[in-house]
N, C-alpha and C positions, 0 to 999 in steps of 0.2 A: 775534780778526782771522781769517777765513778763507782759505788758503790752496787756489786753485781758483777753478775758473769755472762753476760750475753743476753740475749732475749728468756732462757729458761731459767735464768738466775742460777748456775753452777756450772763447775767444769765441763769441759767437753768432752775427760775421760769417762764421765759418769757411764758406767755400763746399764744401769735400770732402764731398759729400751722400750717397755709399756709406759712407765710413768715417762716418758721422757714422748711418747707418741700424744699421751694425753695433755700434755703440757704444750707441747706444739700448737695447739688448736687455740691458743691463748697468747696473746703479745702482751710480756709481762712489764711493768714499772720500771725505769733505771733510776737508782737513788744517786743524786749526784751532788752530796754535801749538805751539810745542816747551813741552816739559815743566818744561826749565830756565830758559823764559820769556827765552830768548836768541833771539828770534826777529827773522828776516833781512830784509834789504830785499829784496825780490823784483826789484824793479827795477836792481839794482845786478849781479844775475846773470841779465838777459834772456836770453842765449845760453842760460845750461845751464836756464832755467823753459821755453823752447822746447823744447830736446831732449828732458829727462827728466821734467817734470811730468806730461805726460798718460800716456806709459807707466811712470811709478812709481803712479800712481791703478789703471792698468790692471793692474796684475800683483798689486798687494795687493787689488784689489776681487774680480779671479778667484778669487784662493787663498781669502777668505773666503766665495765663494759655491760653493766646493767645500767647506766645512766645514776647511780648513785654518788652523792657527793661528801657524803660522812657515812662513816662506820663507827660503831660502839663496839666494844669489845669490854664486858663485866661478866666476872664471877655471879654464879649461881647456884650455890650449894656445891654439891659434887660438879657440877659440869660449868664450862664457862660459853655464854652464849656468845654468838656473833649477829649484828643488827646492822642491816644497810637501809639508809634513808634516803629515800628517792624523793624529790620535790620536796621533803619536808615528811614524807609519808613513812613510818618505819615498814623494813619487812624483814622477817626472820630469815636469816642466812645460814649458820650453820651452828652444831653444838659440837664442843671437844672436852677432853681432859682439862683441868686446869693449870696442869703442866707444859700442856701445849701453847695454850692461851698466854700464858708465861712469857715463855719462850717469845712469842710473836710481839706482846708488848714490850719487853726488854730490849728487842733487837730494835723496834720502833725507836723507844726512846734513846738506844745509842745513837743512831743515824741522823736523831734530830739533837743531838750535841745536849742530851739532858743527863744527870746524873744516875746511874741505874744502880747505884749503893742504896740511893735513898728511895726507899717505899712508904716513907711516911707523911710526905709534904707533896703538895700541888707542886707540880711543872710545868711549864710550855713550851715548846720549841717548834723547829720547823725544819721541811727537809724541803731541799731545791730537787726535781723530779723531771722526767720526761716519759708522756706516756703516746705511743701511736704518733712520735714522731713530733709532739706539743709540748711544750714549756709547761710545769704544773709546779705548783705549791703546795706541800702536804702538812697540814697543821697540826700537833700532837700535843696533846692536853691528858695529864695523867693524873687520877685522884685518888688516896687510898682509899679504901672501903673497910665497914667495920669486920672483925674475922682475921683479917691479914688480906693481902693481895692487893690490887690496884683496877680502877676502872680505866679503860684509856677512851678518849672522843679522837676521831682522827678525821680531819676536813681538807679535801681536795680540792684546789683551786685551778681551774683551767685556765690561763693567763692570756688566753686571745680572746675569753669572753670575760675579764675584770669589770667587775660593775662599781666604778669610785666615782664618775660624774654626777653631780645635781641630774642630768638628762637622763644617765644611765638608770638612774633610780626611780625615773618619772616624775620628779621635781616640777610643781605648776610653775606657772612664769612668775606669777605672783609671790610665790615661795622662793625662787630664784632671786628676786629686785630684792625680796624683803634682808636676805643672808646678805647680796651683795651691798645695800646700802646700811646696815650694822657693822659689816667689816670696814666698810668705808670710813663709818664716824669713830673707829679707833678707840672704843670705849664699848663697855659691858660685856657679860657674858651671855655666851650663846651654847645651848645644852643638848646633845642629844643624849633620849632618854628610851629605856628597853629592855628585856631579860632577856637571859641568855638564849644562842640561837636563832635571836629576830636580827642578825645581820647589822649590830649596834655600831662595832667600830668600822664598818663599810659607810653606813650612814653617817659617823663623824666624819670620816675623811670627805666624803659629798660635800659635807658643808663647808670644808678647807676647802676645797676645789672648786667652791661657787664664790669663791673673793677671787676679783681679778689679781693676781698675782703680778703682773705687769704693773697696775699700779700701786698696790699697797704691798709694803713689805711684809712678808709671812716667814714664821720660822715654826720649827716643831720643837718640844722637850719630851716629846713624848715617847714610851717604847714603841716604835713602829714592828716590830719584829719582822727585821728583814725587808717591810713594802717601800716601795720608792714613792717620794710625792714631787712630781714634776712642779721644778719652780718655788719649794718650799725648802728654807734652809734648815739642815738638821744639827740644832746649834747643840754644841757640845760642853757638859756642865762639867765643872771641877769636882773629884772626888771629896772634896773637905767641904762644898758649897753644899747648904741646905735650899730649899724651894726659895725663900723670899731671896735669897744672894744671888740665886740663880736668873729668877725675872727682874733685878734691877740691873743684871749684865745684860739681858737681852733689851732692857730700855734703852742703855748705854748705846747698844748697836742700832738704836734706830728701831726695833722690831715692833710695828704696828700691831700685827696680829699673831696671837701666842697660841700653837694646839699643846694641850698638855694632857699627862696620864689621866684617866678615869677619876672621879672625884670620890674616894673611897675613906680619905683621910680628916678628919674635922680639922686639925690645923692646917691643912695643906689647902682645904676647900677654902675655909675663912680667910687666908692668906690671899690667895688668888680674888675673891670678891672685895676684899677691900683695896685692891688697886687697878680695880676696873674704869677709873675714870678717866684714864690717859693711855689705856691700852685694853684691847680686843682678846678676850680668850673664849676657845672653843675645848670643849671637855665631854666627856661622857658619864653618864649616870647609870648604875642599874636599877630599875624602875618597871613597874605594870604597863605605864603609858606616858605622855607628857605632863600630865595633871598629879601623879602619882609621883613623876620626878620631881617636881615641885615641891612636893609635902617632903619628899626624902633628904632634900637639900636643907629645907628650913629646920627637919629633925637632926640631921648631919652637924650642921654650925650651931644651931641652938640660937638662930637670933632672925627673925621674920622681917625686922627692916631692913636688915644688910642684904637677904636675899630680895627683897622688893625693890631696893633700889637700884642692884647690881646685874641682876638678870632680865634678860632683853626678851629671848625666845627660846621656848622648848620642844624641839621635833622628836616624834617617835614613830616607828616604824612595824607593821605586821604583815606577814610574809603570805600571799596567798598563789595558788597554782594558774599558771597562765595555760589556757585553753589549748589543745594541740589544733593547729592552722590547718592540717591534713585532716582530721576526722570528726572535729568540731561540727554540731548539728544545729541548724538552724531552726527558730520556731514562733510564728507570731503570738506575742504575749496577749492575754487578757486585759483590757481595759484597768478593770480593777487590782490586778497585780501592778502595772505601772502606778495608778495613783497612790497605791499601799507603800509601795519601797519608794517611792519619787522622783520614778523617771516622767521625762516627757510623754504627754499622753499622744504625740504625733510618732512615737517609738514603732517602726515597722516589725522589726525582728531581734529577736536575742539568740543567743547562743548557749548551749548547753553540750556537755559531755555526752558519747554516745552510750545507749543502756545495751544492757548484755542482751536483750529480745531484739535489737536491731542489728545486730553481726553476730556471723557464724561464730560459735564454739571454734572452728578449726583454726589450730595457732598459725596456717599459714595467711587467714586473712585477717590476721590484728595489724595494726596500723604499724609500719616500720617506725614511724616517726616517733610513738610515745610508746610502745609494746602493747597498743593496747588498754592505757591507763584513760586516755582521753584530756592527758594533758603533759603539758612539758615545759620544764621552766617555772620559776616563779617571778613572781614582781610586788613592790612593796605598796600597801596601802599607807602613806603619811598620815600624821596628826600632827597638827601645828597649835600650839598655846602660845598665844603673844602677851607679854606683860603689861595690857591695857591698866587704866588708872581703876577698872572695876576686878580685875583679877588680882591686882595688888591691894586692894581692899580687903578682897577676899581672905590675901593670905596675912595680911597683918592682922584681921579679926580673927585668926586662928583657923579657918574653914576647913574642910576636910577635902579630899581629891574630888569625890562625888558634886560637891557644891561648885569648885572649879570647873569641872566639866562639864555641867549644868550652864554656867556661866559662858564659857567659851561655844557652847553651843547656841544661846540664846544671840551671841553676837555673831555669829554666822562663820564661825571660825572653823578651818577643814578640819574635820573628824574622820576616824576609820570608816565611818559609814559613810559619809560624804564621798571619800574618795573610793569607797569600794564601790558604790552605785554608778558613779563614773567609767569605773573600768568595765562594770558589766554592760554599761550603754555602750561602749566604744568594741565592744564583741572580745575584750581580751580574757575576761573572768567570767564564770557562771553564777546564779544567786545560790545555786546547791553548794560551790566552793566557797562563797561567802558566810554562810549559813556554819558549814564545817569549821572554817575559820576562828570563827566568834564563839562556838561552843567549844573548841579546843583553848 
């Protein structure tokens, strides 16, 4: 089912010629049903459709036309602000009356199969969509705000550009081998750790995809929100079963690697850790980085010994912008700079984004690929903390995250910094972008 009325998102009988001429310059996104299959009856919500559908289509379409993959709509006093995020950088897009913004928010919630009568609880959903003849997924997250109203975060994924495999995310050969080996051992917990908006779920899925599904039986009991994992069985939980019962059922079905929901509940996390001797688990946890993920897991379950015994590896990711291949500038680095950042002394050139004084101000001369920003797309810096004997000793002694980071660096484990310098040396990003990302 397509929610929309053609390119402009309205009936052909609309007589507003001026508006039609303006909107015909923009290809509008087509909404094609909720990811959770809870498709709404638009006729029952005709007033909302009339007020919110066309503005919602216009906001998302304009964002995509400007290369944004994320849209924020949030109330700010007497107005509501719309912000586009292009490669993770926020750009103000529009301000509008709260009533108009609320119509857009409720329309997108409706299309995502969410409860528009519930404005006091967090909700998450998604929409199948098509833009410029390419399939997309529109992820919708609503959050209530103080004083009434809701904040909406909309993330749009071009399905032709999905990043789901270890290779897509730039995992090193060494890391891919470690993940494969842990999966093959059919024991232990592999953890993806990171803050919101860091691609945490994508990272955990890449870890799942890093295990050979032809040799190892992999299943998921996680809420994938409509995502498809090739060769991974979606294990159906019975409504009356708790997590412990569901895990026992997966073992009886010879599932050797199990992908589970994020570790947020202490009892569930403890149950998983207690049964990792003969089954491997992959999960995610909200955290600042890999070391912080270990500390948060210990705090969650309240048993450092259990974490030290069961946890095998923690992987984290920080997103940085990729240099535009069409307009990046090469330069010869100073030998002192190479030594300072840890690049090989024989490095002949590095790359950076063009500077304002190097290009004409005329918009016609701006790079068509990146719009003059000097960057297009993002890539992850990957950090890894393995549960070596030294790391386990720190965990058991009650050490904090900074001590774990220091020990990991001492052991030459892959860090955000080392992986970032690798990407700079390969010409994929710049030193300036690394500085921006670490400041943030």
